[in-house]
One Martini backbone bead per residue (centre of mass of N, CA, C, O) as a GRO file, in nm:
protein
  451
    1MET     BB    1  -6.310  -1.528   0.444
    2ILE     BB    2  -6.274  -1.201   0.312
    3PRO     BB    3  -6.329  -0.898   0.389
    4LEU     BB    4  -6.411  -0.622   0.202
    5VAL     BB    5  -6.450  -0.459   0.485
    6CYS     BB    6  -6.171  -0.334   0.709
    7PRO     BB    7  -6.093  -0.049   0.870
    8ARG     BB    8  -5.971  -0.178   1.158
    9ALA     BB    9  -5.760  -0.329   1.031
   10SER     BB   10  -5.463  -0.437   1.047
   11LEU     BB   11  -5.185  -0.514   0.872
   12SER     BB   12  -5.123  -0.780   1.027
   13GLY     BB   13  -5.407  -0.903   0.994
   14ILE     BB   14  -5.414  -0.919   0.684
   15VAL     BB   15  -5.163  -1.097   0.652
   16ALA     BB   16  -5.274  -1.334   0.818
   17VAL     BB   17  -5.514  -1.395   0.637
   18LEU     BB   18  -5.359  -1.440   0.375
   19HIS     BB   19  -5.172  -1.665   0.481
   20GLY     BB   20  -5.426  -1.862   0.535
   21ASN     BB   21  -5.468  -1.821   0.210
   22LYS     BB   22  -5.341  -1.973  -0.065
   23LYS     BB   23  -5.518  -1.869  -0.299
   24VAL     BB   24  -5.472  -1.570  -0.248
   25VAL     BB   25  -5.166  -1.570  -0.267
   26LEU     BB   26  -5.159  -1.680  -0.557
   27PHE     BB   27  -5.321  -1.449  -0.684
   28ILE     BB   28  -5.139  -1.216  -0.602
   29THR     BB   29  -4.886  -1.325  -0.738
   30MET     BB   30  -5.002  -1.329  -1.024
   31VAL     BB   31  -5.078  -1.032  -1.045
   32SER     BB   32  -4.795  -0.922  -0.994
   33SER     BB   33  -4.670  -1.061  -1.241
   34ILE     BB   34  -4.846  -0.923  -1.455
   35VAL     BB   35  -4.779  -0.634  -1.383
   36ALA     BB   36  -4.474  -0.660  -1.426
   37SER     BB   37  -4.489  -0.744  -1.724
   38ILE     BB   38  -4.637  -0.495  -1.831
   39PHE     BB   39  -4.429  -0.292  -1.735
   40PHE     BB   40  -4.191  -0.409  -1.898
   41ILE     BB   41  -4.313  -0.367  -2.176
   42ALA     BB   42  -4.355  -0.062  -2.156
   43LEU     BB   43  -4.058   0.007  -2.104
   44VAL     BB   44  -3.944  -0.110  -2.364
   45LEU     BB   45  -4.108   0.064  -2.568
   46ILE     BB   46  -3.995   0.333  -2.466
   47LEU     BB   47  -3.692   0.266  -2.501
   48GLY     BB   48  -3.710   0.214  -2.802
   49GLN     BB   49  -3.760   0.508  -2.877
   50VAL     BB   50  -3.502   0.619  -2.754
   51PHE     BB   51  -3.300   0.445  -2.920
   52SER     BB   52  -3.403   0.534  -3.198
   53ALA     BB   53  -3.340   0.837  -3.155
   54ALA     BB   54  -3.033   0.794  -3.084
   55PHE     BB   55  -2.939   0.687  -3.359
   56GLU     BB   56  -2.936   0.962  -3.516
   57LYS     BB   57  -2.668   1.042  -3.339
   58THR     BB   58  -2.492   0.771  -3.264
   59ARG     BB   59  -2.543   0.501  -3.456
   60VAL     BB   60  -2.673   0.300  -3.250
   61PRO     BB   61  -2.829   0.028  -3.253
   62ASP     BB   62  -3.118  -0.070  -3.083
   63ALA     BB   63  -3.057  -0.377  -3.046
   64LEU     BB   64  -2.837  -0.375  -2.827
   65PRO     BB   65  -2.976  -0.247  -2.573
   66LEU     BB   66  -3.215  -0.447  -2.579
   67MET     BB   67  -3.046  -0.706  -2.532
   68ILE     BB   68  -2.922  -0.615  -2.263
   69ILE     BB   69  -3.185  -0.612  -2.110
   70GLY     BB   70  -3.235  -0.915  -2.147
   71LEU     BB   71  -2.978  -1.012  -2.006
   72LEU     BB   72  -3.046  -0.887  -1.729
   73ALA     BB   73  -3.330  -1.023  -1.693
   74GLY     BB   74  -3.212  -1.305  -1.734
   75PRO     BB   75  -2.912  -1.441  -1.691
   76VAL     BB   76  -2.823  -1.244  -1.459
   77PHE     BB   77  -3.108  -1.205  -1.262
   78ASN     BB   78  -3.360  -1.397  -1.315
   79PHE     BB   79  -3.652  -1.269  -1.379
   80ILE     BB   80  -3.646  -1.421  -1.664
   81SER     BB   81  -3.764  -1.674  -1.900
   82PRO     BB   82  -3.856  -1.866  -2.166
   83GLU     BB   83  -4.046  -2.054  -1.995
   84HIS     BB   84  -4.268  -1.832  -1.932
   85PHE     BB   85  -4.395  -1.852  -2.234
   86GLY     BB   86  -4.381  -2.120  -2.349
   87LYS     BB   87  -4.533  -2.156  -2.667
   88LEU     BB   88  -4.537  -1.844  -2.737
   89ASP     BB   89  -4.248  -1.789  -2.840
   90ARG     BB   90  -4.283  -1.913  -3.127
   91VAL     BB   91  -4.519  -1.733  -3.216
   92PHE     BB   92  -4.372  -1.464  -3.183
   93THR     BB   93  -4.129  -1.514  -3.376
   94GLU     BB   94  -4.307  -1.566  -3.626
   95LEU     BB   95  -4.439  -1.287  -3.634
   96VAL     BB   96  -4.185  -1.129  -3.679
   97LEU     BB   97  -4.105  -1.263  -3.945
   98ILE     BB   98  -4.358  -1.193  -4.107
   99ILE     BB   99  -4.347  -0.879  -4.088
  100ILE     BB  100  -4.064  -0.839  -4.198
  101MET     BB  101  -4.108  -0.973  -4.476
  102PHE     BB  102  -4.344  -0.797  -4.568
  103ARG     BB  103  -4.200  -0.521  -4.543
  104SER     BB  104  -3.965  -0.590  -4.732
  105GLY     BB  105  -4.139  -0.639  -4.982
  106THR     BB  106  -4.276  -0.351  -5.001
  107ALA     BB  107  -3.986  -0.204  -5.032
  108LEU     BB  108  -3.951  -0.337  -5.289
  109ARG     BB  109  -3.838  -0.344  -5.633
  110PHE     BB  110  -3.839  -0.478  -5.936
  111SER     BB  111  -3.595  -0.329  -6.053
  112SER     BB  112  -3.391  -0.404  -5.823
  113LEU     BB  113  -3.438  -0.710  -5.823
  114ARG     BB  114  -3.354  -0.764  -6.118
  115GLU     BB  115  -3.057  -0.650  -6.069
  116CYS     BB  116  -2.992  -0.838  -5.782
  117ILE     BB  117  -3.052  -1.149  -5.786
  118GLY     BB  118  -2.783  -1.265  -5.887
  119MET     BB  119  -2.589  -1.134  -5.679
  120GLY     BB  120  -2.741  -1.224  -5.423
  121THR     BB  121  -2.718  -1.530  -5.469
  122GLY     BB  122  -2.409  -1.545  -5.501
  123PHE     BB  123  -2.341  -1.418  -5.227
  124THR     BB  124  -2.484  -1.625  -5.050
  125VAL     BB  125  -2.343  -1.889  -5.140
  126ALA     BB  126  -2.052  -1.793  -5.087
  127ALA     BB  127  -2.085  -1.727  -4.785
  128ILE     BB  128  -2.167  -2.010  -4.692
  129ALA     BB  129  -1.924  -2.166  -4.805
  130ALA     BB  130  -1.704  -2.013  -4.642
  131VAL     BB  131  -1.806  -2.083  -4.358
  132ILE     BB  132  -1.807  -2.389  -4.386
  133GLY     BB  133  -1.508  -2.424  -4.458
  134LEU     BB  134  -1.379  -2.298  -4.201
  135THR     BB  135  -1.541  -2.455  -3.988
  136PHE     BB  136  -1.454  -2.735  -4.077
  137PHE     BB  137  -1.153  -2.706  -4.030
  138ILE     BB  138  -1.168  -2.645  -3.726
  139SER     BB  139  -1.358  -2.880  -3.630
  140LYS     BB  140  -1.188  -3.119  -3.749
  141PHE     BB  141  -0.871  -3.036  -3.665
  142ALA     BB  142  -0.908  -2.885  -3.379
  143LEU     BB  143  -1.174  -3.038  -3.239
  144GLY     BB  144  -1.254  -3.337  -3.363
  145LEU     BB  145  -1.490  -3.351  -3.544
  146ASN     BB  146  -1.713  -3.472  -3.730
  147THR     BB  147  -1.819  -3.418  -4.046
  148VAL     BB  148  -2.124  -3.367  -4.003
  149PHE     BB  149  -2.096  -3.175  -3.758
  150ALA     BB  150  -1.920  -2.959  -3.900
  151ILE     BB  151  -2.121  -2.883  -4.127
  152LEU     BB  152  -2.358  -2.814  -3.946
  153LEU     BB  153  -2.222  -2.581  -3.797
  154GLY     BB  154  -2.174  -2.406  -4.047
  155ASN     BB  155  -2.475  -2.361  -4.118
  156ILE     BB  156  -2.558  -2.219  -3.857
  157ILE     BB  157  -2.351  -1.983  -3.879
  158ALA     BB  158  -2.433  -1.877  -4.179
  159ASP     BB  159  -2.674  -1.750  -4.075
  160ASN     BB  160  -2.898  -1.477  -4.144
  161SER     BB  161  -3.087  -1.226  -3.982
  162LEU     BB  162  -3.356  -1.050  -4.102
  163VAL     BB  163  -3.476  -0.942  -3.834
  164VAL     BB  164  -3.214  -0.771  -3.784
  165VAL     BB  165  -3.136  -0.637  -4.061
  166ALA     BB  166  -3.386  -0.477  -4.166
  167PRO     BB  167  -3.403  -0.248  -3.946
  168LEU     BB  168  -3.116  -0.139  -4.002
  169LEU     BB  169  -3.142  -0.067  -4.309
  170SER     BB  170  -3.363   0.162  -4.256
  171LYS     BB  171  -3.121   0.351  -4.103
  172LEU     BB  172  -2.905   0.327  -4.301
  173ASN     BB  173  -2.654   0.449  -4.523
  174ILE     BB  174  -2.788   0.298  -4.807
  175SER     BB  175  -2.822   0.152  -5.090
  176PRO     BB  176  -3.069  -0.005  -5.265
  177LYS     BB  177  -2.896  -0.232  -5.379
  178MET     BB  178  -2.767  -0.336  -5.112
  179LYS     BB  179  -3.031  -0.383  -4.964
  180THR     BB  180  -3.140  -0.601  -5.157
  181ILE     BB  181  -2.911  -0.804  -5.128
  182LEU     BB  182  -2.948  -0.847  -4.812
  183ILE     BB  183  -3.239  -0.948  -4.828
  184ILE     BB  184  -3.183  -1.187  -5.009
  185GLU     BB  185  -2.987  -1.327  -4.818
  186GLY     BB  186  -3.180  -1.357  -4.571
  187SER     BB  187  -3.389  -1.531  -4.729
  188ILE     BB  188  -3.213  -1.767  -4.855
  189SER     BB  189  -3.034  -1.872  -4.620
  190SER     BB  190  -3.262  -2.007  -4.453
  191ILE     BB  191  -3.336  -2.226  -4.651
  192ILE     BB  192  -3.061  -2.362  -4.692
  193ASN     BB  193  -2.990  -2.417  -4.388
  194VAL     BB  194  -3.237  -2.576  -4.301
  195VAL     BB  195  -3.225  -2.806  -4.506
  196LEU     BB  196  -2.932  -2.899  -4.449
  197VAL     BB  197  -2.957  -2.958  -4.147
  198LEU     BB  198  -3.188  -3.165  -4.161
  199ALA     BB  199  -3.034  -3.356  -4.351
  200LEU     BB  200  -2.793  -3.409  -4.162
  201LEU     BB  201  -2.958  -3.524  -3.927
  202ASN     BB  202  -3.075  -3.759  -4.088
  203MET     BB  203  -2.798  -3.878  -4.171
  204SER     BB  204  -2.711  -3.942  -3.871
  205GLN     BB  205  -2.967  -4.159  -3.851
  206GLN     BB  206  -2.876  -4.266  -4.132
  207ALA     BB  207  -2.735  -4.435  -4.414
  208SER     BB  208  -2.881  -4.247  -4.615
  209PHE     BB  209  -2.819  -4.005  -4.894
  210SER     BB  210  -2.971  -3.726  -5.085
  211ALA     BB  211  -2.885  -3.458  -5.274
  212ALA     BB  212  -3.127  -3.436  -5.469
  213ALA     BB  213  -3.348  -3.416  -5.248
  214VAL     BB  214  -3.250  -3.152  -5.123
  215PHE     BB  215  -3.262  -2.976  -5.377
  216GLY     BB  216  -3.559  -3.030  -5.442
  217LYS     BB  217  -3.673  -2.908  -5.181
  218MET     BB  218  -3.574  -2.619  -5.226
  219ILE     BB  219  -3.720  -2.565  -5.492
  220TYR     BB  220  -4.006  -2.626  -5.395
  221SER     BB  221  -4.019  -2.422  -5.165
  222PHE     BB  222  -3.966  -2.163  -5.333
  223LEU     BB  223  -4.182  -2.191  -5.560
  224THR     BB  224  -4.438  -2.232  -5.390
  225ALA     BB  225  -4.414  -1.972  -5.223
  226SER     BB  226  -4.403  -1.771  -5.458
  227VAL     BB  227  -4.671  -1.838  -5.598
  228THR     BB  228  -4.851  -1.790  -5.351
  229GLY     BB  229  -4.773  -1.492  -5.303
  230ILE     BB  230  -4.844  -1.374  -5.581
  231PHE     BB  231  -5.148  -1.458  -5.594
  232ALA     BB  232  -5.226  -1.323  -5.327
  233GLY     BB  233  -5.151  -1.032  -5.412
  234ILE     BB  234  -5.344  -1.010  -5.651
  235PHE     BB  235  -5.606  -1.070  -5.499
  236LEU     BB  236  -5.594  -0.836  -5.295
  237SER     BB  237  -5.577  -0.605  -5.510
  238LEU     BB  238  -5.872  -0.663  -5.623
  239ILE     BB  239  -6.018  -0.629  -5.313
  240LEU     BB  240  -5.912  -0.374  -5.153
  241ASN     BB  241  -6.144  -0.166  -5.201
  242LYS     BB  242  -6.352  -0.341  -5.046
  243VAL     BB  243  -6.201  -0.372  -4.776
  244ARG     BB  244  -6.208  -0.057  -4.700
  245GLN     BB  245  -6.524  -0.080  -4.609
  246LEU     BB  246  -6.440  -0.186  -4.362
  247GLU     BB  247  -6.396  -0.128  -4.029
  248ASN     BB  248  -6.121  -0.341  -4.024
  249ALA     BB  249  -5.907  -0.340  -4.272
  250ASN     BB  250  -5.621  -0.383  -4.151
  251SER     BB  251  -5.684  -0.653  -4.014
  252PHE     BB  252  -5.736  -0.806  -4.273
  253SER     BB  253  -5.455  -0.777  -4.394
  254PHE     BB  254  -5.309  -0.915  -4.163
  255ALA     BB  255  -5.460  -1.186  -4.188
  256PHE     BB  256  -5.364  -1.240  -4.481
  257VAL     BB  257  -5.069  -1.275  -4.413
  258LEU     BB  258  -5.111  -1.522  -4.226
  259LEU     BB  259  -5.247  -1.698  -4.441
  260VAL     BB  260  -5.007  -1.727  -4.632
  261TYR     BB  261  -4.818  -1.863  -4.432
  262SER     BB  262  -5.002  -2.109  -4.373
  263LEU     BB  263  -5.027  -2.216  -4.659
  264CYS     BB  264  -4.731  -2.279  -4.701
  265GLY     BB  265  -4.714  -2.484  -4.472
  266LEU     BB  266  -4.922  -2.688  -4.598
  267LEU     BB  267  -4.712  -2.709  -4.860
  268ASN     BB  268  -4.416  -2.743  -4.755
  269SER     BB  269  -4.313  -2.449  -4.733
  270GLU     BB  270  -4.183  -2.125  -4.720
  271GLY     BB  271  -4.344  -1.876  -4.552
  272ALA     BB  272  -4.148  -1.636  -4.568
  273ILE     BB  273  -4.136  -1.625  -4.879
  274GLY     BB  274  -4.437  -1.585  -4.930
  275VAL     BB  275  -4.454  -1.312  -4.781
  276LEU     BB  276  -4.246  -1.162  -4.946
  277MET     BB  277  -4.395  -1.197  -5.225
  278PHE     BB  278  -4.652  -1.064  -5.131
  279GLY     BB  279  -4.527  -0.785  -5.069
  280LEU     BB  280  -4.403  -0.740  -5.350
  281THR     BB  281  -4.670  -0.745  -5.508
  282ILE     BB  282  -4.838  -0.525  -5.351
  283GLY     BB  283  -4.599  -0.305  -5.391
  284ASN     BB  284  -4.608  -0.365  -5.738
  285ILE     BB  285  -4.899  -0.370  -5.880
  286ARG     BB  286  -4.880  -0.128  -6.094
  287VAL     BB  287  -4.739  -0.289  -6.319
  288LEU     BB  288  -5.008  -0.417  -6.440
  289ASN     BB  289  -5.099  -0.161  -6.600
  290LYS     BB  290  -4.924  -0.223  -6.860
  291PHE     BB  291  -5.144  -0.467  -6.950
  292ARG     BB  292  -5.340  -0.287  -7.063
  293GLY     BB  293  -5.639  -0.318  -7.271
  294LYS     BB  294  -5.905  -0.382  -7.471
  295SER     BB  295  -5.898  -0.713  -7.399
  296PHE     BB  296  -5.746  -0.612  -7.124
  297TYR     BB  297  -5.856  -0.580  -6.774
  298ILE     BB  298  -5.715  -0.447  -6.461
  299GLU     BB  299  -5.800  -0.381  -6.122
  300THR     BB  300  -5.573  -0.226  -5.903
  301TRP     BB  301  -5.438  -0.223  -5.561
  302SER     BB  302  -5.264  -0.040  -5.325
  303LEU     BB  303  -5.105   0.064  -5.061
  304LYS     BB  304  -5.135   0.294  -4.837
  305VAL     BB  305  -4.982   0.490  -4.615
  306GLU     BB  306  -5.167   0.416  -4.367
  307GLU     BB  307  -5.136   0.107  -4.409
  308LYS     BB  308  -4.829   0.094  -4.377
  309SER     BB  309  -4.825   0.222  -4.085
  310PHE     BB  310  -4.955  -0.018  -3.944
  311PHE     BB  311  -4.709  -0.214  -3.999
  312VAL     BB  312  -4.496  -0.041  -3.864
  313GLU     BB  313  -4.608  -0.057  -3.575
  314ILE     BB  314  -4.597  -0.365  -3.549
  315GLU     BB  315  -4.295  -0.392  -3.605
  316TYR     BB  316  -4.192  -0.230  -3.367
  317ILE     BB  317  -4.309  -0.397  -3.135
  318LEU     BB  318  -4.193  -0.677  -3.214
  319LYS     BB  319  -3.885  -0.608  -3.251
  320THR     BB  320  -3.839  -0.495  -2.969
  321LEU     BB  321  -3.920  -0.757  -2.812
  322PHE     BB  322  -3.724  -0.947  -2.961
  323PHE     BB  323  -3.449  -0.838  -2.862
  324VAL     BB  324  -3.507  -0.899  -2.568
  325TYR     BB  325  -3.561  -1.201  -2.603
  326MET     BB  326  -3.276  -1.272  -2.700
  327GLY     BB  327  -3.144  -1.200  -2.430
  328ILE     BB  328  -3.308  -1.401  -2.254
  329SER     BB  329  -3.210  -1.667  -2.431
  330MET     BB  330  -2.943  -1.657  -2.325
  331ARG     BB  331  -2.674  -1.913  -2.273
  332PHE     BB  332  -2.394  -1.932  -2.021
  333SER     BB  333  -2.245  -2.229  -1.892
  334ASN     BB  334  -1.957  -2.197  -2.057
  335ALA     BB  335  -1.656  -2.057  -2.119
  336GLY     BB  336  -1.566  -2.222  -2.364
  337PHE     BB  337  -1.822  -2.168  -2.538
  338ILE     BB  338  -1.797  -1.865  -2.544
  339PHE     BB  339  -1.527  -1.859  -2.691
  340LEU     BB  340  -1.624  -2.022  -2.938
  341GLY     BB  341  -1.828  -1.810  -3.034
  342LEU     BB  342  -1.613  -1.593  -3.093
  343VAL     BB  343  -1.453  -1.749  -3.300
  344PHE     BB  344  -1.687  -1.790  -3.505
  345MET     BB  345  -1.731  -1.489  -3.554
  346ILE     BB  346  -1.456  -1.434  -3.675
  347VAL     BB  347  -1.478  -1.638  -3.903
  348LYS     BB  348  -1.724  -1.510  -4.042
  349ALA     BB  349  -1.595  -1.231  -4.096
  350LEU     BB  350  -1.341  -1.324  -4.258
  351SER     BB  351  -1.501  -1.480  -4.486
  352ARG     BB  352  -1.656  -1.210  -4.587
  353ILE     BB  353  -1.445  -1.028  -4.713
  354PRO     BB  354  -1.381  -1.164  -4.998
  355ILE     BB  355  -1.674  -1.182  -5.088
  356THR     BB  356  -1.730  -0.879  -5.090
  357ASN     BB  357  -1.493  -0.796  -5.283
  358TYR     BB  358  -1.550  -1.022  -5.534
  359ILE     BB  359  -1.870  -1.044  -5.577
  360LEU     BB  360  -1.919  -0.767  -5.577
  361SER     BB  361  -1.956  -0.504  -5.746
  362LYS     BB  362  -1.773  -0.216  -5.829
  363ASP     BB  363  -2.016  -0.001  -5.795
  364ILE     BB  364  -1.978  -0.060  -5.507
  365ASP     BB  365  -1.904   0.090  -5.237
  366ARG     BB  366  -1.718   0.079  -4.945
  367THR     BB  367  -1.946   0.138  -4.748
  368ASP     BB  368  -2.138  -0.089  -4.843
  369ALA     BB  369  -1.931  -0.315  -4.796
  370GLY     BB  370  -1.912  -0.272  -4.490
  371ILE     BB  371  -2.210  -0.332  -4.433
  372ALA     BB  372  -2.204  -0.619  -4.549
  373LEU     BB  373  -2.009  -0.718  -4.328
  374ALA     BB  374  -2.196  -0.644  -4.078
  375MET     BB  375  -2.450  -0.815  -4.203
  376CYS     BB  376  -2.405  -1.111  -3.985
  377PRO     BB  377  -2.636  -1.202  -3.798
  378CYS     BB  378  -2.750  -1.406  -3.576
  379GLY     BB  379  -3.054  -1.599  -3.478
  380LEU     BB  380  -3.332  -1.775  -3.467
  381VAL     BB  381  -3.245  -2.004  -3.660
  382SER     BB  382  -2.988  -2.082  -3.509
  383ALA     BB  383  -3.123  -2.148  -3.238
  384VAL     BB  384  -3.316  -2.370  -3.343
  385LEU     BB  385  -3.105  -2.556  -3.473
  386ALA     BB  386  -2.942  -2.601  -3.215
  387SER     BB  387  -3.173  -2.728  -3.050
  388THR     BB  388  -3.225  -2.962  -3.244
  389ALA     BB  389  -2.938  -3.083  -3.231
  390ALA     BB  390  -2.936  -3.132  -2.921
  391GLN     BB  391  -3.168  -3.358  -2.937
  392MET     BB  392  -3.004  -3.558  -3.164
  393LEU     BB  393  -2.719  -3.502  -3.028
  394PRO     BB  394  -2.467  -3.564  -2.802
  395GLU     BB  395  -2.308  -3.277  -2.879
  396GLY     BB  396  -2.535  -3.045  -2.862
  397ASN     BB  397  -2.495  -2.868  -2.607
  398GLY     BB  398  -2.235  -2.725  -2.697
  399LEU     BB  399  -2.355  -2.603  -2.951
  400LYS     BB  400  -2.573  -2.429  -2.824
  401ASP     BB  401  -2.390  -2.249  -2.649
  402SER     BB  402  -2.215  -2.143  -2.883
  403VAL     BB  403  -2.445  -2.014  -3.048
  404TYR     BB  404  -2.540  -1.816  -2.835
  405SER     BB  405  -2.275  -1.670  -2.826
  406LEU     BB  406  -2.265  -1.594  -3.124
  407ILE     BB  407  -2.515  -1.416  -3.126
  408PHE     BB  408  -2.410  -1.204  -2.935
  409PHE     BB  409  -2.149  -1.124  -3.099
  410SER     BB  410  -2.297  -1.054  -3.363
  411PHE     BB  411  -2.443  -0.810  -3.251
  412ILE     BB  412  -2.195  -0.647  -3.172
  413PHE     BB  413  -2.058  -0.641  -3.446
  414CYS     BB  414  -2.290  -0.505  -3.602
  415ALA     BB  415  -2.314  -0.248  -3.425
  416VAL     BB  416  -2.019  -0.142  -3.421
  417LEU     BB  417  -1.964  -0.135  -3.731
  418SER     BB  418  -2.198   0.050  -3.800
  419PHE     BB  419  -2.100   0.285  -3.630
  420LEU     BB  420  -1.823   0.329  -3.770
  421ILE     BB  421  -1.933   0.379  -4.053
  422GLU     BB  422  -2.133   0.618  -3.990
  423LYS     BB  423  -1.884   0.791  -3.856
  424GLY     BB  424  -1.612   0.731  -4.040
  425TYR     BB  425  -1.396   0.505  -3.896
  426PHE     BB  426  -1.372   0.282  -4.161
  427GLY     BB  427  -1.215   0.392  -4.410
  428LYS     BB  428  -0.928   0.267  -4.402
  429ALA     BB  429  -1.019  -0.029  -4.390
  430SER     BB  430  -1.176  -0.026  -4.659
  431ASP     BB  431  -0.933   0.040  -4.844
  432LYS     BB  432  -0.798  -0.248  -4.778
  433LEU     BB  433  -1.043  -0.458  -4.814
  434PHE     BB  434  -1.185  -0.284  -5.079
  435THR     BB  435  -1.016  -0.242  -5.364
  436ARG     BB  436  -1.243  -0.281  -5.597
  437HIS     BB  437  -1.371  -0.037  -5.471
  438LYS     BB  438  -1.518   0.257  -5.438
  439LYS     BB  439  -1.555   0.556  -5.327
  440ARG     BB  440  -1.754   0.764  -5.168
  441GLU     BB  441  -1.929   1.021  -5.274
  442LYS     BB  442  -1.954   1.339  -5.217
  443PRO     BB  443  -2.175   1.569  -5.188
  444THR     BB  444  -2.275   1.826  -5.329
  445ILE     BB  445  -2.395   2.133  -5.271
  446ALA     BB  446  -2.653   2.095  -5.441
  447ALA     BB  447  -2.733   1.818  -5.323
  448ALA     BB  448  -2.747   1.911  -5.027
  449ASN     BB  449  -2.972   2.122  -5.072
  450GLU     BB  450  -3.187   1.918  -5.169
  451ILE     BB  451  -3.180   1.748  -4.895
   0.00000   0.00000   0.00000
């Protein structure tokens, strides 16, 4: 027993007593670890605000310094690793994805979505095909990989992380049309790449493979999630005014978002798409007012400003911690794989240039086209798919290390190019790369005064 009060005990005596009790030492170590973790989280959230405010002046996305903090805390100094989170890391990353998708949905408008859905889908499919084609050529003929493995690698590289892209788009000077196209790309690319990668992994384990089954699964996943999200959005809008009478109404809305995601999962569809459509519906629910008539009447409610602010705060906390977590998760065990990740990042960027120039419509200016080029960071989906492939394929460990390296370099590419575009240093390069597109018109004096 350790006395609760020992005023005359010397420091050395206390240390001796503690040293003799292993349970106490373990408890103190655990408490110290918890205190250090809480302090680290608090420090990250404060620095996140600093980096976010600095973005307004420097135009350097806050994602980059946050990930560097994670790199220093994780792979460099080994203060913390993903293993410390246990199974909570997957729950955390899923929560980030859910909130980002919901917030992206509420920010979209039916009018802009209707205008951009065709171009966004075409841009997404073309970008994925271009990355797979170039990656396949390099992997097959330069690295000597087999056909299935080369195509699988291309799919993993082709994925764009909406969790990374969406927060950046909210701060960049970009047109609503281009923003909608990039959100569509981030949403659709994950479905396509996940389904194709899992199908390729199954094909590598089996003798038969059905392209029709893969395509059917993608259609089923998208339609089921979309219908679930739309009906859930309509239902919540009908009861939202009643929900506001609850003591913790915002918590109910947050729980409802999680419920939609879970329901889509039970239906074997893509929960992220369901949440996106849910946010899109609740954010545009006033459109239903146009269908009111004498024989048909529906009373709907949309989110108020303070309710949206609640989700903005949650998004800030989660995405700030997520960027640090991405840095902690990086693993660079082989210099060759690090270099290979850089090569694949260059391949992805080069393949995106002609797609941006020729697929996007001419009315999109060169500045927006440059941002479209920059918004191609890999993220959580790529990391998870690479880890899954590493467990199923003998060559998987090298693939995982290369993809982790690719994620790191894609963050840098996205941040640096966004900075150059926002500062106006990419103008001459845009003139040469995106010749089909017009230059961005400078605001007139009258327009500037209105702003």
